[in-house]
mmCIF file of the N, C-alpha and C atoms, coordinates in Angstrom:
data_MODEL
# 
_entry.id   MODEL 
# 
loop_
_atom_site.group_PDB 
_atom_site.id 
_atom_site.type_symbol 
_atom_site.label_atom_id 
_atom_site.label_alt_id 
_atom_site.label_comp_id 
_atom_site.label_asym_id 
_atom_site.label_entity_id 
_atom_site.label_seq_id 
_atom_site.pdbx_PDB_ins_code 
_atom_site.Cartn_x 
_atom_site.Cartn_y 
_atom_site.Cartn_z 
_atom_site.occupancy 
_atom_site.B_iso_or_equiv 
_atom_site.pdbx_formal_charge 
_atom_site.auth_seq_id 
_atom_site.auth_comp_id 
_atom_site.auth_asym_id 
_atom_site.auth_atom_id 
_atom_site.pdbx_PDB_model_num 
ATOM 1   N N  . UNK A 1 1  ? 4.226   -16.006 -13.796 1.00 0.00 ? 1  UNK A N  1 
ATOM 2   C CA . UNK A 1 1  ? 3.389   -15.550 -13.031 1.00 0.00 ? 1  UNK A CA 1 
ATOM 3   C C  . UNK A 1 1  ? 4.077   -13.947 -12.538 1.00 0.00 ? 1  UNK A C  1 
ATOM 4   N N  . UNK A 1 2  ? 2.975   -12.794 -12.696 1.00 0.00 ? 2  UNK A N  1 
ATOM 5   C CA . UNK A 1 2  ? 3.245   -11.739 -12.121 1.00 0.00 ? 2  UNK A CA 1 
ATOM 6   C C  . UNK A 1 2  ? 2.323   -11.115 -11.063 1.00 0.00 ? 2  UNK A C  1 
ATOM 7   N N  . UNK A 1 3  ? 3.086   -10.365 -10.068 1.00 0.00 ? 3  UNK A N  1 
ATOM 8   C CA . UNK A 1 3  ? 2.244   -9.904  -8.961  1.00 0.00 ? 3  UNK A CA 1 
ATOM 9   C C  . UNK A 1 3  ? 2.040   -8.469  -9.265  1.00 0.00 ? 3  UNK A C  1 
ATOM 10  N N  . UNK A 1 4  ? 1.127   -8.040  -9.099  1.00 0.00 ? 4  UNK A N  1 
ATOM 11  C CA . UNK A 1 4  ? 0.566   -6.498  -9.408  1.00 0.00 ? 4  UNK A CA 1 
ATOM 12  C C  . UNK A 1 4  ? 0.407   -5.950  -7.859  1.00 0.00 ? 4  UNK A C  1 
ATOM 13  N N  . UNK A 1 5  ? 0.904   -4.799  -7.560  1.00 0.00 ? 5  UNK A N  1 
ATOM 14  C CA . UNK A 1 5  ? 0.836   -3.926  -6.173  1.00 0.00 ? 5  UNK A CA 1 
ATOM 15  C C  . UNK A 1 5  ? 0.583   -2.773  -6.769  1.00 0.00 ? 5  UNK A C  1 
ATOM 16  N N  . UNK A 1 6  ? -0.157  -2.433  -5.790  1.00 0.00 ? 6  UNK A N  1 
ATOM 17  C CA . UNK A 1 6  ? -0.453  -0.934  -5.673  1.00 0.00 ? 6  UNK A CA 1 
ATOM 18  C C  . UNK A 1 6  ? 0.220   -0.113  -4.511  1.00 0.00 ? 6  UNK A C  1 
ATOM 19  N N  . UNK A 1 7  ? 0.864   1.063   -4.758  1.00 0.00 ? 7  UNK A N  1 
ATOM 20  C CA . UNK A 1 7  ? 1.717   1.760   -3.440  1.00 0.00 ? 7  UNK A CA 1 
ATOM 21  C C  . UNK A 1 7  ? 1.114   3.068   -3.386  1.00 0.00 ? 7  UNK A C  1 
ATOM 22  N N  . UNK A 1 8  ? 0.222   3.056   -2.421  1.00 0.00 ? 8  UNK A N  1 
ATOM 23  C CA . UNK A 1 8  ? -0.564  4.483   -1.968  1.00 0.00 ? 8  UNK A CA 1 
ATOM 24  C C  . UNK A 1 8  ? 0.450   5.729   -1.271  1.00 0.00 ? 8  UNK A C  1 
ATOM 25  N N  . UNK A 1 9  ? -0.347  6.571   -1.002  1.00 0.00 ? 9  UNK A N  1 
ATOM 26  C CA . UNK A 1 9  ? 0.449   7.685   -0.337  1.00 0.00 ? 9  UNK A CA 1 
ATOM 27  C C  . UNK A 1 9  ? 1.353   7.342   0.673   1.00 0.00 ? 9  UNK A C  1 
ATOM 28  N N  . UNK A 1 10 ? 0.980   6.376   1.346   1.00 0.00 ? 10 UNK A N  1 
ATOM 29  C CA . UNK A 1 10 ? 1.945   6.005   2.666   1.00 0.00 ? 10 UNK A CA 1 
ATOM 30  C C  . UNK A 1 10 ? 3.311   5.422   2.167   1.00 0.00 ? 10 UNK A C  1 
ATOM 31  N N  . UNK A 1 11 ? 3.542   4.952   0.886   1.00 0.00 ? 11 UNK A N  1 
ATOM 32  C CA . UNK A 1 11 ? 4.496   4.482   0.629   1.00 0.00 ? 11 UNK A CA 1 
ATOM 33  C C  . UNK A 1 11 ? 4.449   2.832   0.806   1.00 0.00 ? 11 UNK A C  1 
ATOM 34  N N  . UNK A 1 12 ? 3.365   2.287   1.344   1.00 0.00 ? 12 UNK A N  1 
ATOM 35  C CA . UNK A 1 12 ? 3.235   0.757   1.603   1.00 0.00 ? 12 UNK A CA 1 
ATOM 36  C C  . UNK A 1 12 ? 2.549   0.228   0.347   1.00 0.00 ? 12 UNK A C  1 
ATOM 37  N N  . UNK A 1 13 ? 3.169   -1.036  -0.146  1.00 0.00 ? 13 UNK A N  1 
ATOM 38  C CA . UNK A 1 13 ? 2.355   -1.797  -1.116  1.00 0.00 ? 13 UNK A CA 1 
ATOM 39  C C  . UNK A 1 13 ? 1.456   -2.939  -0.736  1.00 0.00 ? 13 UNK A C  1 
ATOM 40  N N  . UNK A 1 14 ? 0.461   -2.932  -1.251  1.00 0.00 ? 14 UNK A N  1 
ATOM 41  C CA . UNK A 1 14 ? -0.587  -3.959  -1.176  1.00 0.00 ? 14 UNK A CA 1 
ATOM 42  C C  . UNK A 1 14 ? -0.611  -4.644  -2.385  1.00 0.00 ? 14 UNK A C  1 
ATOM 43  N N  . UNK A 1 15 ? -0.836  -5.751  -2.488  1.00 0.00 ? 15 UNK A N  1 
ATOM 44  C CA . UNK A 1 15 ? -1.443  -6.995  -3.788  1.00 0.00 ? 15 UNK A CA 1 
ATOM 45  C C  . UNK A 1 15 ? -2.700  -6.430  -4.185  1.00 0.00 ? 15 UNK A C  1 
ATOM 46  N N  . UNK A 1 16 ? -2.958  -6.371  -5.596  1.00 0.00 ? 16 UNK A N  1 
ATOM 47  C CA . UNK A 1 16 ? -4.038  -6.180  -5.772  1.00 0.00 ? 16 UNK A CA 1 
ATOM 48  C C  . UNK A 1 16 ? -4.473  -7.155  -7.063  1.00 0.00 ? 16 UNK A C  1 
ATOM 49  N N  . UNK A 1 17 ? -3.735  -8.036  -7.303  1.00 0.00 ? 17 UNK A N  1 
ATOM 50  C CA . UNK A 1 17 ? -3.895  -9.256  -8.176  1.00 0.00 ? 17 UNK A CA 1 
ATOM 51  C C  . UNK A 1 17 ? -2.608  -10.004 -8.544  1.00 0.00 ? 17 UNK A C  1 
ATOM 52  N N  . UNK A 1 18 ? -2.690  -10.914 -9.366  1.00 0.00 ? 18 UNK A N  1 
ATOM 53  C CA . UNK A 1 18 ? -1.853  -12.142 -10.042 1.00 0.00 ? 18 UNK A CA 1 
ATOM 54  C C  . UNK A 1 18 ? -2.391  -12.256 -11.252 1.00 0.00 ? 18 UNK A C  1 
ATOM 55  N N  . UNK A 1 19 ? -1.260  -12.292 -12.148 1.00 0.00 ? 19 UNK A N  1 
ATOM 56  C CA . UNK A 1 19 ? -1.494  -12.601 -13.723 1.00 0.00 ? 19 UNK A CA 1 
ATOM 57  C C  . UNK A 1 19 ? -0.425  -13.757 -14.136 1.00 0.00 ? 19 UNK A C  1 
ATOM 58  N N  . UNK A 1 20 ? -0.930  -13.835 -15.632 1.00 0.00 ? 20 UNK A N  1 
ATOM 59  C CA . UNK A 1 20 ? 0.137   -15.057 -15.891 1.00 0.00 ? 20 UNK A CA 1 
ATOM 60  C C  . UNK A 1 20 ? 0.920   -14.132 -17.198 1.00 0.00 ? 20 UNK A C  1 
ATOM 61  N N  . UNK A 1 21 ? 0.357   -13.270 -17.420 1.00 0.00 ? 21 UNK A N  1 
ATOM 62  C CA . UNK A 1 21 ? 1.176   -12.565 -18.510 1.00 0.00 ? 21 UNK A CA 1 
ATOM 63  C C  . UNK A 1 21 ? 1.057   -11.194 -17.995 1.00 0.00 ? 21 UNK A C  1 
ATOM 64  N N  . UNK A 1 22 ? 1.888   -10.065 -18.574 1.00 0.00 ? 22 UNK A N  1 
ATOM 65  C CA . UNK A 1 22 ? 2.118   -8.745  -18.331 1.00 0.00 ? 22 UNK A CA 1 
ATOM 66  C C  . UNK A 1 22 ? 0.964   -7.930  -18.898 1.00 0.00 ? 22 UNK A C  1 
ATOM 67  N N  . UNK A 1 23 ? 0.256   -8.329  -19.853 1.00 0.00 ? 23 UNK A N  1 
ATOM 68  C CA . UNK A 1 23 ? -0.738  -7.389  -20.652 1.00 0.00 ? 23 UNK A CA 1 
ATOM 69  C C  . UNK A 1 23 ? -1.958  -7.676  -19.507 1.00 0.00 ? 23 UNK A C  1 
ATOM 70  N N  . UNK A 1 24 ? -2.466  -8.982  -19.005 1.00 0.00 ? 24 UNK A N  1 
ATOM 71  C CA . UNK A 1 24 ? -3.302  -8.995  -18.247 1.00 0.00 ? 24 UNK A CA 1 
ATOM 72  C C  . UNK A 1 24 ? -3.033  -8.110  -16.958 1.00 0.00 ? 24 UNK A C  1 
ATOM 73  N N  . UNK A 1 25 ? -1.654  -7.971  -16.376 1.00 0.00 ? 25 UNK A N  1 
ATOM 74  C CA . UNK A 1 25 ? -1.382  -7.223  -15.100 1.00 0.00 ? 25 UNK A CA 1 
ATOM 75  C C  . UNK A 1 25 ? -2.046  -5.869  -15.425 1.00 0.00 ? 25 UNK A C  1 
ATOM 76  N N  . UNK A 1 26 ? -1.832  -5.054  -16.657 1.00 0.00 ? 26 UNK A N  1 
ATOM 77  C CA . UNK A 1 26 ? -2.598  -3.832  -17.223 1.00 0.00 ? 26 UNK A CA 1 
ATOM 78  C C  . UNK A 1 26 ? -3.913  -3.784  -17.088 1.00 0.00 ? 26 UNK A C  1 
ATOM 79  N N  . UNK A 1 27 ? -4.661  -4.918  -17.377 1.00 0.00 ? 27 UNK A N  1 
ATOM 80  C CA . UNK A 1 27 ? -6.164  -4.961  -17.194 1.00 0.00 ? 27 UNK A CA 1 
ATOM 81  C C  . UNK A 1 27 ? -6.541  -4.977  -15.594 1.00 0.00 ? 27 UNK A C  1 
ATOM 82  N N  . UNK A 1 28 ? -5.778  -5.413  -14.748 1.00 0.00 ? 28 UNK A N  1 
ATOM 83  C CA . UNK A 1 28 ? -5.730  -5.564  -13.090 1.00 0.00 ? 28 UNK A CA 1 
ATOM 84  C C  . UNK A 1 28 ? -5.640  -4.147  -12.743 1.00 0.00 ? 28 UNK A C  1 
ATOM 85  N N  . UNK A 1 29 ? -4.600  -3.306  -13.267 1.00 0.00 ? 29 UNK A N  1 
ATOM 86  C CA . UNK A 1 29 ? -4.589  -2.217  -13.061 1.00 0.00 ? 29 UNK A CA 1 
ATOM 87  C C  . UNK A 1 29 ? -5.838  -1.301  -13.779 1.00 0.00 ? 29 UNK A C  1 
ATOM 88  N N  . UNK A 1 30 ? -6.275  -1.352  -14.576 1.00 0.00 ? 30 UNK A N  1 
ATOM 89  C CA . UNK A 1 30 ? -7.124  -0.595  -15.245 1.00 0.00 ? 30 UNK A CA 1 
ATOM 90  C C  . UNK A 1 30 ? -8.458  -0.845  -14.454 1.00 0.00 ? 30 UNK A C  1 
ATOM 91  N N  . UNK A 1 31 ? -8.841  -2.055  -13.918 1.00 0.00 ? 31 UNK A N  1 
ATOM 92  C CA . UNK A 1 31 ? -9.888  -2.627  -13.377 1.00 0.00 ? 31 UNK A CA 1 
ATOM 93  C C  . UNK A 1 31 ? -9.964  -1.659  -12.194 1.00 0.00 ? 31 UNK A C  1 
ATOM 94  N N  . UNK A 1 32 ? -8.788  -1.745  -11.373 1.00 0.00 ? 32 UNK A N  1 
ATOM 95  C CA . UNK A 1 32 ? -8.439  -0.915  -9.874  1.00 0.00 ? 32 UNK A CA 1 
ATOM 96  C C  . UNK A 1 32 ? -8.754  0.492   -10.004 1.00 0.00 ? 32 UNK A C  1 
ATOM 97  N N  . UNK A 1 33 ? -8.309  1.326   -11.314 1.00 0.00 ? 33 UNK A N  1 
ATOM 98  C CA . UNK A 1 33 ? -8.679  2.472   -11.544 1.00 0.00 ? 33 UNK A CA 1 
ATOM 99  C C  . UNK A 1 33 ? -9.902  2.678   -11.595 1.00 0.00 ? 33 UNK A C  1 
ATOM 100 N N  . UNK A 1 34 ? -11.146 1.913   -12.378 1.00 0.00 ? 34 UNK A N  1 
ATOM 101 C CA . UNK A 1 34 ? -12.351 2.242   -12.511 1.00 0.00 ? 34 UNK A CA 1 
ATOM 102 C C  . UNK A 1 34 ? -12.828 2.163   -10.910 1.00 0.00 ? 34 UNK A C  1 
ATOM 103 N N  . UNK A 1 35 ? -12.587 1.290   -10.179 1.00 0.00 ? 35 UNK A N  1 
ATOM 104 C CA . UNK A 1 35 ? -13.136 0.797   -9.174  1.00 0.00 ? 35 UNK A CA 1 
ATOM 105 C C  . UNK A 1 35 ? -12.918 1.977   -8.470  1.00 0.00 ? 35 UNK A C  1 
ATOM 106 N N  . UNK A 1 36 ? -11.737 2.805   -8.506  1.00 0.00 ? 36 UNK A N  1 
ATOM 107 C CA . UNK A 1 36 ? -11.623 4.144   -7.722  1.00 0.00 ? 36 UNK A CA 1 
ATOM 108 C C  . UNK A 1 36 ? -12.301 5.093   -8.340  1.00 0.00 ? 36 UNK A C  1 
ATOM 109 N N  . UNK A 1 37 ? -12.573 5.138   -9.436  1.00 0.00 ? 37 UNK A N  1 
ATOM 110 C CA . UNK A 1 37 ? -13.250 6.139   -10.387 1.00 0.00 ? 37 UNK A CA 1 
ATOM 111 C C  . UNK A 1 37 ? -12.139 7.229   -10.517 1.00 0.00 ? 37 UNK A C  1 
ATOM 112 N N  . UNK A 1 38 ? -11.020 6.799   -11.187 1.00 0.00 ? 38 UNK A N  1 
ATOM 113 C CA . UNK A 1 38 ? -9.992  7.258   -11.391 1.00 0.00 ? 38 UNK A CA 1 
ATOM 114 C C  . UNK A 1 38 ? -9.636  7.228   -13.011 1.00 0.00 ? 38 UNK A C  1 
ATOM 115 N N  . UNK A 1 39 ? -9.445  8.350   -13.613 1.00 0.00 ? 39 UNK A N  1 
ATOM 116 C CA . UNK A 1 39 ? -9.137  8.594   -14.923 1.00 0.00 ? 39 UNK A CA 1 
ATOM 117 C C  . UNK A 1 39 ? -8.125  8.745   -15.376 1.00 0.00 ? 39 UNK A C  1 
ATOM 118 N N  . UNK A 1 40 ? -7.058  7.883   -15.770 1.00 0.00 ? 40 UNK A N  1 
ATOM 119 C CA . UNK A 1 40 ? -5.552  8.176   -16.034 1.00 0.00 ? 40 UNK A CA 1 
ATOM 120 C C  . UNK A 1 40 ? -5.333  9.083   -17.209 1.00 0.00 ? 40 UNK A C  1 
ATOM 121 N N  . UNK A 1 41 ? -4.841  10.051  -16.949 1.00 0.00 ? 41 UNK A N  1 
ATOM 122 C CA . UNK A 1 41 ? -4.370  10.942  -18.098 1.00 0.00 ? 41 UNK A CA 1 
ATOM 123 C C  . UNK A 1 41 ? -3.180  10.468  -18.957 1.00 0.00 ? 41 UNK A C  1 
ATOM 124 N N  . UNK A 1 42 ? -2.667  9.362   -18.650 1.00 0.00 ? 42 UNK A N  1 
ATOM 125 C CA . UNK A 1 42 ? -1.271  8.771   -19.266 1.00 0.00 ? 42 UNK A CA 1 
ATOM 126 C C  . UNK A 1 42 ? -1.047  7.487   -18.567 1.00 0.00 ? 42 UNK A C  1 
ATOM 127 N N  . UNK A 1 43 ? -0.129  6.558   -19.182 1.00 0.00 ? 43 UNK A N  1 
ATOM 128 C CA . UNK A 1 43 ? 0.267   5.518   -18.676 1.00 0.00 ? 43 UNK A CA 1 
ATOM 129 C C  . UNK A 1 43 ? 1.824   5.569   -18.870 1.00 0.00 ? 43 UNK A C  1 
ATOM 130 N N  . UNK A 1 44 ? 3.083   5.406   -17.961 1.00 0.00 ? 44 UNK A N  1 
ATOM 131 C CA . UNK A 1 44 ? 4.417   5.486   -17.976 1.00 0.00 ? 44 UNK A CA 1 
ATOM 132 C C  . UNK A 1 44 ? 4.906   4.287   -17.377 1.00 0.00 ? 44 UNK A C  1 
ATOM 133 N N  . UNK A 1 45 ? 5.934   3.677   -17.862 1.00 0.00 ? 45 UNK A N  1 
ATOM 134 C CA . UNK A 1 45 ? 6.335   2.490   -17.324 1.00 0.00 ? 45 UNK A CA 1 
ATOM 135 C C  . UNK A 1 45 ? 7.916   2.416   -17.507 1.00 0.00 ? 45 UNK A C  1 
ATOM 136 N N  . UNK A 1 46 ? 8.643   2.277   -16.244 1.00 0.00 ? 46 UNK A N  1 
ATOM 137 C CA . UNK A 1 46 ? 9.872   2.068   -16.707 1.00 0.00 ? 46 UNK A CA 1 
ATOM 138 C C  . UNK A 1 46 ? 10.270  0.611   -15.471 1.00 0.00 ? 46 UNK A C  1 
ATOM 139 N N  . UNK A 1 47 ? 11.783  0.225   -16.073 1.00 0.00 ? 47 UNK A N  1 
ATOM 140 C CA . UNK A 1 47 ? 12.169  -1.320  -15.201 1.00 0.00 ? 47 UNK A CA 1 
ATOM 141 C C  . UNK A 1 47 ? 12.643  -0.673  -14.118 1.00 0.00 ? 47 UNK A C  1 
ATOM 142 N N  . UNK A 1 48 ? 12.552  -1.302  -12.848 1.00 0.00 ? 48 UNK A N  1 
ATOM 143 C CA . UNK A 1 48 ? 13.149  -0.661  -11.557 1.00 0.00 ? 48 UNK A CA 1 
ATOM 144 C C  . UNK A 1 48 ? 14.445  -1.643  -11.492 1.00 0.00 ? 48 UNK A C  1 
ATOM 145 N N  . UNK A 1 49 ? 13.925  -3.112  -11.811 1.00 0.00 ? 49 UNK A N  1 
ATOM 146 C CA . UNK A 1 49 ? 15.307  -4.026  -11.764 1.00 0.00 ? 49 UNK A CA 1 
ATOM 147 C C  . UNK A 1 49 ? 14.556  -4.928  -13.015 1.00 0.00 ? 49 UNK A C  1 
ATOM 148 N N  . UNK A 1 50 ? 15.550  -6.179  -12.779 1.00 0.00 ? 50 UNK A N  1 
ATOM 149 C CA . UNK A 1 50 ? 15.159  -7.375  -14.065 1.00 0.00 ? 50 UNK A CA 1 
ATOM 150 C C  . UNK A 1 50 ? 13.817  -7.896  -13.760 1.00 0.00 ? 50 UNK A C  1 
ATOM 151 N N  . UNK A 1 51 ? 13.273  -7.688  -12.422 1.00 0.00 ? 51 UNK A N  1 
ATOM 152 C CA . UNK A 1 51 ? 11.901  -8.487  -12.349 1.00 0.00 ? 51 UNK A CA 1 
ATOM 153 C C  . UNK A 1 51 ? 10.887  -7.537  -12.197 1.00 0.00 ? 51 UNK A C  1 
ATOM 154 N N  . UNK A 1 52 ? 11.089  -6.218  -11.704 1.00 0.00 ? 52 UNK A N  1 
ATOM 155 C CA . UNK A 1 52 ? 10.075  -5.056  -11.606 1.00 0.00 ? 52 UNK A CA 1 
ATOM 156 C C  . UNK A 1 52 ? 9.727   -4.220  -12.408 1.00 0.00 ? 52 UNK A C  1 
ATOM 157 N N  . UNK A 1 53 ? 8.421   -3.758  -12.812 1.00 0.00 ? 53 UNK A N  1 
ATOM 158 C CA . UNK A 1 53 ? 8.311   -2.967  -13.534 1.00 0.00 ? 53 UNK A CA 1 
ATOM 159 C C  . UNK A 1 53 ? 7.211   -1.783  -12.617 1.00 0.00 ? 53 UNK A C  1 
ATOM 160 N N  . UNK A 1 54 ? 7.657   -0.426  -12.895 1.00 0.00 ? 54 UNK A N  1 
ATOM 161 C CA . UNK A 1 54 ? 6.787   0.557   -11.982 1.00 0.00 ? 54 UNK A CA 1 
ATOM 162 C C  . UNK A 1 54 ? 5.883   1.267   -13.132 1.00 0.00 ? 54 UNK A C  1 
ATOM 163 N N  . UNK A 1 55 ? 4.666   1.330   -12.716 1.00 0.00 ? 55 UNK A N  1 
ATOM 164 C CA . UNK A 1 55 ? 3.715   2.096   -13.680 1.00 0.00 ? 55 UNK A CA 1 
ATOM 165 C C  . UNK A 1 55 ? 3.248   3.365   -12.968 1.00 0.00 ? 55 UNK A C  1 
ATOM 166 N N  . UNK A 1 56 ? 3.300   4.248   -13.812 1.00 0.00 ? 56 UNK A N  1 
ATOM 167 C CA . UNK A 1 56 ? 2.836   5.438   -13.378 1.00 0.00 ? 56 UNK A CA 1 
ATOM 168 C C  . UNK A 1 56 ? 1.630   6.094   -14.100 1.00 0.00 ? 56 UNK A C  1 
ATOM 169 N N  . UNK A 1 57 ? 0.417   6.137   -13.477 1.00 0.00 ? 57 UNK A N  1 
ATOM 170 C CA . UNK A 1 57 ? -0.847  6.513   -13.975 1.00 0.00 ? 57 UNK A CA 1 
ATOM 171 C C  . UNK A 1 57 ? -1.371  7.791   -13.834 1.00 0.00 ? 57 UNK A C  1 
ATOM 172 N N  . UNK A 1 58 ? -0.286  8.657   -13.548 1.00 0.00 ? 58 UNK A N  1 
ATOM 173 C CA . UNK A 1 58 ? -0.528  10.236  -13.565 1.00 0.00 ? 58 UNK A CA 1 
ATOM 174 C C  . UNK A 1 58 ? -0.828  10.782  -12.372 1.00 0.00 ? 58 UNK A C  1 
ATOM 175 N N  . UNK A 1 59 ? -0.559  9.948   -11.179 1.00 0.00 ? 59 UNK A N  1 
ATOM 176 C CA . UNK A 1 59 ? -0.612  10.616  -9.646  1.00 0.00 ? 59 UNK A CA 1 
ATOM 177 C C  . UNK A 1 59 ? 0.601   10.892  -9.262  1.00 0.00 ? 59 UNK A C  1 
ATOM 178 N N  . UNK A 1 60 ? 0.942   11.727  -8.564  1.00 0.00 ? 60 UNK A N  1 
ATOM 179 C CA . UNK A 1 60 ? 2.416   12.322  -8.236  1.00 0.00 ? 60 UNK A CA 1 
ATOM 180 C C  . UNK A 1 60 ? 2.616   11.286  -6.842  1.00 0.00 ? 60 UNK A C  1 
ATOM 181 N N  . UNK A 1 61 ? 1.887   10.710  -6.209  1.00 0.00 ? 61 UNK A N  1 
ATOM 182 C CA . UNK A 1 61 ? 2.263   9.975   -5.167  1.00 0.00 ? 61 UNK A CA 1 
ATOM 183 C C  . UNK A 1 61 ? 1.795   8.734   -5.333  1.00 0.00 ? 61 UNK A C  1 
ATOM 184 N N  . UNK A 1 62 ? 1.003   7.949   -6.213  1.00 0.00 ? 62 UNK A N  1 
ATOM 185 C CA . UNK A 1 62 ? 0.652   6.369   -6.180  1.00 0.00 ? 62 UNK A CA 1 
ATOM 186 C C  . UNK A 1 62 ? 1.022   6.036   -7.490  1.00 0.00 ? 62 UNK A C  1 
ATOM 187 N N  . UNK A 1 63 ? 1.470   4.568   -7.182  1.00 0.00 ? 63 UNK A N  1 
ATOM 188 C CA . UNK A 1 63 ? 2.128   3.918   -8.497  1.00 0.00 ? 63 UNK A CA 1 
ATOM 189 C C  . UNK A 1 63 ? 1.691   2.425   -8.285  1.00 0.00 ? 63 UNK A C  1 
ATOM 190 N N  . UNK A 1 64 ? 1.951   1.649   -9.337  1.00 0.00 ? 64 UNK A N  1 
ATOM 191 C CA . UNK A 1 64 ? 1.361   0.253   -9.320  1.00 0.00 ? 64 UNK A CA 1 
ATOM 192 C C  . UNK A 1 64 ? 3.185   -0.586  -9.839  1.00 0.00 ? 64 UNK A C  1 
ATOM 193 N N  . UNK A 1 65 ? 3.060   -1.672  -9.193  1.00 0.00 ? 65 UNK A N  1 
ATOM 194 C CA . UNK A 1 65 ? 4.162   -2.460  -9.386  1.00 0.00 ? 65 UNK A CA 1 
ATOM 195 C C  . UNK A 1 65 ? 3.947   -3.578  -9.860  1.00 0.00 ? 65 UNK A C  1 
ATOM 196 N N  . UNK A 1 66 ? 4.558   -4.041  -11.217 1.00 0.00 ? 66 UNK A N  1 
ATOM 197 C CA . UNK A 1 66 ? 4.323   -5.482  -11.579 1.00 0.00 ? 66 UNK A CA 1 
ATOM 198 C C  . UNK A 1 66 ? 5.657   -6.124  -11.473 1.00 0.00 ? 66 UNK A C  1 
ATOM 199 N N  . UNK A 1 67 ? 5.631   -7.246  -10.550 1.00 0.00 ? 67 UNK A N  1 
ATOM 200 C CA . UNK A 1 67 ? 6.853   -8.180  -10.105 1.00 0.00 ? 67 UNK A CA 1 
ATOM 201 C C  . UNK A 1 67 ? 6.658   -9.639  -10.701 1.00 0.00 ? 67 UNK A C  1 
ATOM 202 N N  . UNK A 1 68 ? 7.842   -10.104 -11.512 1.00 0.00 ? 68 UNK A N  1 
ATOM 203 C CA . UNK A 1 68 ? 7.818   -11.377 -12.393 1.00 0.00 ? 68 UNK A CA 1 
ATOM 204 C C  . UNK A 1 68 ? 8.066   -12.396 -10.902 1.00 0.00 ? 68 UNK A C  1 
ATOM 205 N N  . UNK A 1 69 ? 7.142   -13.230 -10.668 1.00 0.00 ? 69 UNK A N  1 
ATOM 206 C CA . UNK A 1 69 ? 7.472   -13.997 -9.508  1.00 0.00 ? 69 UNK A CA 1 
ATOM 207 C C  . UNK A 1 69 ? 7.776   -15.577 -10.237 1.00 0.00 ? 69 UNK A C  1 
ATOM 208 N N  . UNK A 1 70 ? 8.310   -16.334 -9.333  1.00 0.00 ? 70 UNK A N  1 
ATOM 209 C CA . UNK A 1 70 ? 8.211   -17.655 -9.339  1.00 0.00 ? 70 UNK A CA 1 
ATOM 210 C C  . UNK A 1 70 ? 6.900   -18.193 -8.937  1.00 0.00 ? 70 UNK A C  1 
ATOM 211 N N  . UNK A 1 71 ? 6.134   -19.051 -9.556  1.00 0.00 ? 71 UNK A N  1 
ATOM 212 C CA . UNK A 1 71 ? 5.161   -19.556 -9.315  1.00 0.00 ? 71 UNK A CA 1 
ATOM 213 C C  . UNK A 1 71 ? 5.009   -20.030 -8.044  1.00 0.00 ? 71 UNK A C  1 
ATOM 214 N N  . UNK A 1 72 ? 6.004   -20.512 -7.694  1.00 0.00 ? 72 UNK A N  1 
ATOM 215 C CA . UNK A 1 72 ? 6.074   -21.079 -6.023  1.00 0.00 ? 72 UNK A CA 1 
ATOM 216 C C  . UNK A 1 72 ? 5.775   -20.035 -5.018  1.00 0.00 ? 72 UNK A C  1 
ATOM 217 N N  . UNK A 1 73 ? 6.242   -18.911 -5.403  1.00 0.00 ? 73 UNK A N  1 
ATOM 218 C CA . UNK A 1 73 ? 6.276   -17.840 -4.090  1.00 0.00 ? 73 UNK A CA 1 
ATOM 219 C C  . UNK A 1 73 ? 5.050   -16.937 -4.084  1.00 0.00 ? 73 UNK A C  1 
ATOM 220 N N  . UNK A 1 74 ? 4.064   -17.121 -5.140  1.00 0.00 ? 74 UNK A N  1 
ATOM 221 C CA . UNK A 1 74 ? 2.867   -16.189 -4.906  1.00 0.00 ? 74 UNK A CA 1 
ATOM 222 C C  . UNK A 1 74 ? 1.847   -17.069 -4.072  1.00 0.00 ? 74 UNK A C  1 
# 
């Protein structure tokens, strides 16, 4: 299982979804962007650690995080 979080300008993260695959995590992120009427100029990712991927969609202050979770902790 993967947990998808949004980190806003305040620096606090909030959960926006849970997915079974990393590909589905990006669908959750895209749906979030559509709801916020934000068109991403690009998507860039990098591994923060062995469980977490940071996703940059073009905002200098807002990011998404995809974290591999043990299914019992979600």
